[in-house]
N, C-alpha and C positions, 0 to 999 in steps of 0.2 A: 366358702366355709371358713377359711382362715381370716376373712374380714368380718366374720360374724353376721353376714347377711344371709341368715339361715333360710328364709322363705325363698329367696332367689336360688340359693344353692339346692334346696329341696326340689324345686322345679327343674333345674338343670340335671340333677342326678336322676330324677325319674325319667326325663327324656333320654338320657344316656342309657339307662337300664332297658328302655323299650328298644333301643337300637342294638345293644349287646348285653343281654342279661347274664353273660358268663364271666363278667369281670368282678372279682371279689372286692377290689378296691372301692367300687361304686357302693356296694352294700356296707362296707366298713365306714365310709364317710357318711352315708345315710344314717347308720346307727349312731354315729358320733353326734350328729345334729339332733337326732331324736333325744339322745341322752342329755345334751345341753339344754334342750327344751323341757326336760323333766318327764319325757315320755319313755320311761324305762322299758316297758313291755315292747314297744315298737323298736327300740334300740336293740334289745335282745333278739327279736325276730330277724332284724336286718343282719346282725352279726352272725346269727345262726345260719342264715342263708350263705353268708360269705364263707363260713367254715365248711359248709356242704360242698361248695365249689372248690375250695382249696383247704383241705384238712390240715395241712402243715404250715399254714400262714401264722407266723409268730405274733404278728400284730393283733390279729383277731383272737387268738388264743389268750393273749394277755387281757384284752378287753372283756372277754367272757369270764375270765377269772375274777373280775371286780365284783 
């Protein structure tokens, strides 16, 4: 993600989500990549999933406020 290799990051994140779908950080990063790619609806959905898992996560609250 930080290297802007988004397709590879998307693949890795989806693999990680299959292993442990309870980690909000995975959905936060997934949403951030979608946002960078101009896929705002998918970004929102990913961030929404993160907030369902961790309703007090300040990072995702700020992202959803955008």
